[in-house]
N, C-alpha and C positions, 0 to 999 in steps of 0.2 A: 419640920424638915431639917435633916442634917446635911450640911453642905461643906465640902472641902475645897478650898482655893489652893491650888498647887502651882508654884512658880518653878518650871524646869529651868535649869541653868547649867551651862557647860562652858569650858574655856576654849575648846577646839572649834572655833568658827573660822571658816575659810576666808570670809570677807573682812572680818574684824576679830582677830584672835584676842581672847581674854576680855571681851567687851562687857561681861557682867561686872567686872572690877574696874572698868574704865572710869576715870573721874569726870563727873559732870558738875558744873558750878550751878548751884541753885539760886533762887531769887534773893537769898540772903547773902550771896557772894561767897558761900562756903562750898568747896569741892567735896563731893561724896561719891562712893562707888555707884555706878548706874543702877545696880540691882536694888539699892536702898530706896530709890524712887519708885520702882515697881512694887516693892514691899509696902510702901506708903499707899500706893494705889490699891493694893489688896486689902489693906486695913480699912480704907475708905469704902471699898466695895462691901466688905463684911458688915459694916455698919448699916448698909442700905438693903441688905438681904434679909428675908424672913428666916426664922428658926435659928439653929446653932451653927456657927461657922468656924471652921478650923483652917488656919493659914500655915503653909509650910513651904520651904524651899526644897526642891528635889534636885540633887546634883550627884555627880560621880567624881568630883574633884575636891581633894582635901583643902586646897587653897580657897576655893569658894566657900566650902563648909566652914572653915575657920573664920574667914572674914565675916560671913553672915552671922555666925554664932556670937562673934565679938560685938556685933551691933544689936544683939538681942533677938535675932530671928530664930524661929524653929526650923531645924534642918533635918532632912532625911537623906541618907546615902542610898543611891540606886546604882545598878550595874552599869559598867562602861560599855556594855553591849547594846544598850538602848539606842535605837536608830534615830529617834526624834523625841520631841517633848510629849507627844501623846503616849508613846511607849513608856516614857519615864513616869508619866502620871499613873499608868497601869501598874508599874513596878512599885510605886510609892503607896499604893492602896493598903498593902499589908501592914505598913508601919504607922498608919494613922491612929489617932487616939480613939476614934469612933468610926463605925461603918457608915459611909455617907449614902444618902439617897441620890445625890448629884455631885459631880466633880466639875470644878471650874479650872481650866488651864489658862493662867494668865502669863503670857510669855514674858520672859525677863527683859526683852528688848523693846517693850512697849510701855515706857514709864508715864506716858501722857494719857493713858486710858482712863476715862471718867467712870465713876462708880455706876452711873445710870446705864452705861452700856453693858456692864456685867449683869446688872439686874434685868435688862431687856432680854439677854440670852437665856437667863435662868427662867424668866417668866414664860418665854416662848416654848422652851422645852417642857415646862410643867403643864402648859395648856395644850400641847400637841403630842398625843401618844403615838402618832405615826412617825415621829422623828426620833432618831437615836442620838443626835448631837445637834447643837446649834452654834452659830458663830455670829459675829456682828460686822457690819459695814457702815461706812458713812459716805455720802456723795463727796467726791473729790472737788474741792474748791478750785477755782482757776489757778491759784498759787500752787496748790498741791499737784494739780495736773501738770503744770509747767515744771515743777520739781521732778516728777516722774519722767516726763519727756526729756529733760536735761540729763537725767541719769541714764536713760536708755540711749541717748545720742552719744554719751561718753562710754558706753559699754558697761555701765554699772546697773545692778539691780536696786531700784529705789523703793520698792514696795510691792505688795500683792494686790491684784484686783479680782473682782468676782462678777459673775453674771448669774441671775437667778430667774426662776419662773414666776408667774404672777401670783402663785399661792405661797411664795416665800421659800420654796425649795431651791437649793443650790444646783446650778447646772454645771458650772466649772469655775475653777480658780486658776490664776496664772500670774507668773512674775513678769509677763508682758502686759501691756495696757490693753485690756479688753472691756467692752467691744472696741474695735479699731476706731481711732480718732485721727483723721487726716491732718496734716500740718496746717495750722491756722484756721481750723474749722471748729465750730461749736458742736459738741456731741448732742444728738437727739436723745439718746438713752444715756443718762448720767453714768460716768465712770464711778464705780463703787470701790472705794478703798477698803481693803480687808483690815480689820483690827485684830491684833494678836491676842485673841481670847476665844476659848471654846467652853461649852458646857456639855457634859456627857452623862448618860446613864452608865453606872458602873458596869453593867453587862456588856455595853457597847465597847468598853475598853478591852474586855476579854476577847470579844469577837474581832476587834481590830488587831490585836497581837496574833491571834490564831490565823488571820487571813494572810499575814506576811506582806512584804512590800509589793506595791503595784508598779508596773512600768512607768505610768504617767507620774506617779508620786516621785519616783527616782529621777525622771527626766526634768520635772519642774522643780524638784526639791521642796515640794509642798505636801506635808504629811496628811492633810485633810482629804487629798484626792484618793487615798486608800478606801475611805468610806464610800465615795461615789463609785469607784471601781468595783466594789463588792455589792453594789446595788442597794446600798443603805441610804435612807433619806436624811439629808442634812438641812436644817433650817437656817435661813439667813435673816437676822433681825436688822432691818434698816433703821438706823438711828440718825437723829439730827446731829450735824457736826457741832462740836463744842465751839466756844469762843476762841479757842486756840487751835493751831494746826496739828493734825494727827500725824506726826513724823516718828517713825520707828528708828531705833539705833541699828542700822544695817551696815553702815560704812563709817570710817573715821570722819569723813566729811560731814556726817550728820550731827556731830557733837555740838558745834556752835549753833546749829539750827535748833536743836532740842533745848540748849541752854536759853536761847532767846524765847522759846515757847514756854519754858518753865517760869521765866520772869513775867511773861504775858499772862499766863494762867494765874499767877499769884496776884497780879494787878486786878484781873477780872474778879477773882474770888474775894478780894478785899473791899469791893464796892458795895 
C-alpha cells in the first residue's frame, strides 16, 4: 500500500497567527518551530504503517516553506485558495512522488499525536469499504474536560469533540462540548476529544472539493462536516488516551501546556 502523510500548514490562523512557526520548548530545553514536532510525529507514524509512506508539508506560504525546507522537510506549495486542510491535501496530490492508495492528513497543530492513532485510522479505513474517510478520538480525561470547560467559559475554543453511532460512524463534530455535560457532573457518555488527523481515499478528496463548503462546516469551522453534509460515511476510531494529555495548539495559552506534555511524553517514552 502506498500512503501519503500530508501536513497542511498556513500562517493565517485567526486564533493564533503564524502558529506553525511558534517556538515550542522540547524536553531537551531547546525551542523549535511547532511544525517540527508534528513532522516528527509524522515520521514516527510512517514507521508504524504498512507499505511505502511519503511525508510532506503542504503550505501556501513561502515563510513556512522556507523554514520547513531548512529543517530538511519535504514541502509542496499549494494554492492560497484552499479553504482548509482537506482541500490542501487534495491540491497536494498532484505533486506527490507516487500516487497514494490512502492519504493521511496530520494537522500541523497536533504535535502530540501518537503513531498508534494514525495507524488506527488507516486500519479502520482499510477494513471498512463503506467509509470514505476516518478520523480518531480519545476519551477526554477529567483534566482535559476541565481544560475544555475553562476555555469555553473564557470564550475560547479549546478543542473539538465528536459523537458517533455504535458502529463507529460519525454523527457530528463540534467546537462546543458534546454531548452536553452539566457543571460539576460526570458524563454518562464520555466526551470524545477529536484528534487532528484524517485518513481519506483519494477519490473522496475529489468528491469533497467538488461538493463545496457546507453551511455547518462554515458555522463550526470544521472541515470534516462537509463529508457528513454530503451524506458520506466517516469512521471514528476510538483510541486509548496516551500517557500524556492530547492538547492541540489552538491558542497562545496552549504553548506552556504543550511544552509540559512534551516533557511528560519524553519521560514516559524513556522508561
